[in-house]
C-alpha positions in Angstrom: -27.1 13.4 10.6 -23.9 15.1 9.3 -22.4 15.1 5.8 -18.7 14.6 5.8 -16.0 14.4 3.1 -15.1 10.9 2.0 -11.5 11.6 3.1 -12.7 12.0 6.7 -14.9 8.9 6.8 -12.3 6.4 8.2 -11.1 8.7 11.0 -14.7 9.5 12.0 -15.7 5.9 12.1 -12.6 4.9 14.1 -13.5 7.6 16.7 -17.1 6.3 16.9 -15.8 2.7 17.1 -13.4 3.6 20.0 -16.3 5.0 22.0 -18.7 2.2 21.1 -17.0 -1.0 19.8 -20.3 -2.6 18.5 -21.1 0.5 16.4 -23.2 0.2 13.2 -23.1 2.7 10.5 -26.0 4.0 8.3 -24.9 5.5 5.0 -27.4 8.0 3.8 -26.6 8.7 0.1 -28.3 11.0 -2.3 -30.1 9.0 -5.0 -27.8 10.7 -7.6 -24.6 9.9 -5.8 -22.1 8.2 -8.0 -21.8 4.5 -7.2 -18.0 5.0 -7.0 -18.4 7.4 -4.1 -20.7 5.0 -2.2 -18.2 2.2 -2.7 -15.3 4.4 -1.5 -17.3 5.4 1.6 -18.1 1.7 2.3 -14.4 0.8 1.8 -13.4 3.4 4.4 -16.0 2.2 6.9 -14.8 -1.4 6.5 -11.1 -0.3 6.8 -12.1 1.4 10.1 -13.2 -2.1 11.3 -17.0 -1.8 11.0 -18.9 -4.5 9.1 -22.4 -3.5 10.3 -23.3 -1.1 7.5 -26.9 -0.1 6.4 -27.7 1.9 3.3 -30.5 4.2 2.5 -31.1 6.8 -0.1 -32.7 10.3 0.0 -32.6 13.5 -1.9 -30.5 16.3 -0.6 -33.5 18.6 -0.3 -35.1 16.2 2.2 -32.0 15.9 4.4 -32.1 17.9 7.6 -29.4 20.5 7.9 -26.5 19.3 10.1 -25.5 21.6 12.9 -22.0 21.7 14.2 
């Protein structure tokens, strides 16, 4: 799992979709994430052409550290 800036969501999703056309996306949001941010992320995923979106929540403390 890797945290990315909302401005990079669409490009990342388009890259995944090019490699795997039937890609599904799991949005892991912190419970305290503003709803507007979650909606913006969802909009970017849909604009990238993916409609299979799953949502889950967690706290930042329980998220594994992403390695580059």
